[in-house]
C-alpha positions as CSV (number, residue, x, y, z in Angstrom):
1,M,3.6,5.1,-24.8
2,V,0.6,6.8,-23.8
3,K,0.5,10.2,-23.8
4,W,-1.3,11.9,-20.9
5,T,-3.7,14.9,-22.1
6,T,-3.5,18.4,-19.3
7,H,-7.3,17.7,-19.2
8,A,-6.4,13.7,-18.1
9,K,-3.8,14.7,-16.0
10,S,-6.2,17.5,-14.0
11,Q,-8.6,14.8,-13.7
12,V,-6.5,12.4,-12.1
13,R,-5.1,15.3,-9.6
14,H,-9.0,16.0,-8.8
15,I,-9.8,12.4,-8.0
16,H,-6.5,12.2,-5.8
17,D,-7.5,15.3,-4.1
18,Y,-11.0,13.9,-3.6
19,I,-9.9,11.2,-2.1
20,A,-7.1,12.5,0.4
21,Q,-9.9,14.5,1.9
22,D,-10.7,10.9,3.6
23,S,-7.9,9.2,3.1
24,P,-4.4,10.1,1.7
25,L,-2.8,6.8,1.7
26,Y,-6.2,5.7,-0.5
27,A,-5.6,8.6,-3.1
28,R,-2.2,7.6,-3.7
29,R,-3.0,4.2,-4.1
30,V,-5.8,5.0,-6.7
31,S,-3.8,7.6,-8.4
32,E,-1.0,5.1,-8.8
33,A,-3.5,2.3,-9.8
34,L,-4.6,4.9,-12.9
35,V,-1.1,5.8,-13.8
36,K,0.0,1.8,-14.3
37,K,-3.6,0.9,-16.4
38,T,-1.6,3.3,-18.9
39,I,1.5,1.3,-18.6
40,V,-0.6,-2.0,-19.6
41,L,-2.2,0.0,-22.3
42,D,1.2,0.8,-23.9
43,E,2.2,-2.8,-23.3
44,L,-1.2,-3.9,-25.0
45,S,-0.5,-2.1,-27.8
46,R,2.6,-4.1,-28.9
47,K,0.9,-8.0,-28.2
48,G,-0.6,-10.3,-30.6
49,R,0.3,-9.9,-34.6
50,K,-0.6,-7.7,-37.7
51,V,-3.6,-9.0,-39.4
52,P,-2.7,-8.4,-43.1
53,E,-6.6,-7.8,-43.8
54,L,-6.8,-4.9,-41.7
55,P,-5.5,-1.4,-42.0
56,V,-2.3,-0.4,-40.3
57,S,-3.5,2.2,-37.9
58,R,-5.4,1.0,-34.7
59,Y,-7.5,2.9,-32.5
60,F,-8.2,2.6,-28.8
61,C,-10.4,4.7,-27.1
62,D,-10.9,4.2,-23.3
63,S,-12.8,6.6,-21.3
64,L,-12.9,7.2,-17.5
65,F,-16.2,8.4,-15.9
66,W,-16.1,9.4,-12.4
67,A,-18.8,10.5,-10.1
68,S,-19.2,11.0,-6.3
69,E,-22.9,9.7,-6.7
70,P,-24.1,7.2,-9.0
71,K,-26.9,9.5,-10.7
72,Q,-23.9,11.9,-11.6
73,A,-22.5,9.2,-13.9
74,A,-25.8,9.3,-16.0
75,K,-25.7,12.8,-17.0
76,T,-22.2,12.7,-18.3
């Protein structure tokens, strides 16, 4: 199960609210797509097989970078 941090939930709400200024429909679609991605991450963690040569613990890092202007993304 993928657990959402308070900060991550806040970011999704912020993205939703920003898009909703122009289109509530697309704001909902984007929010739903982000949530569906976490479901895929959960399913992905159970696929494949254990490799005996590797340690038991697995790490997966994924970051969402969002900016209203392309130049802002470079500053993060």
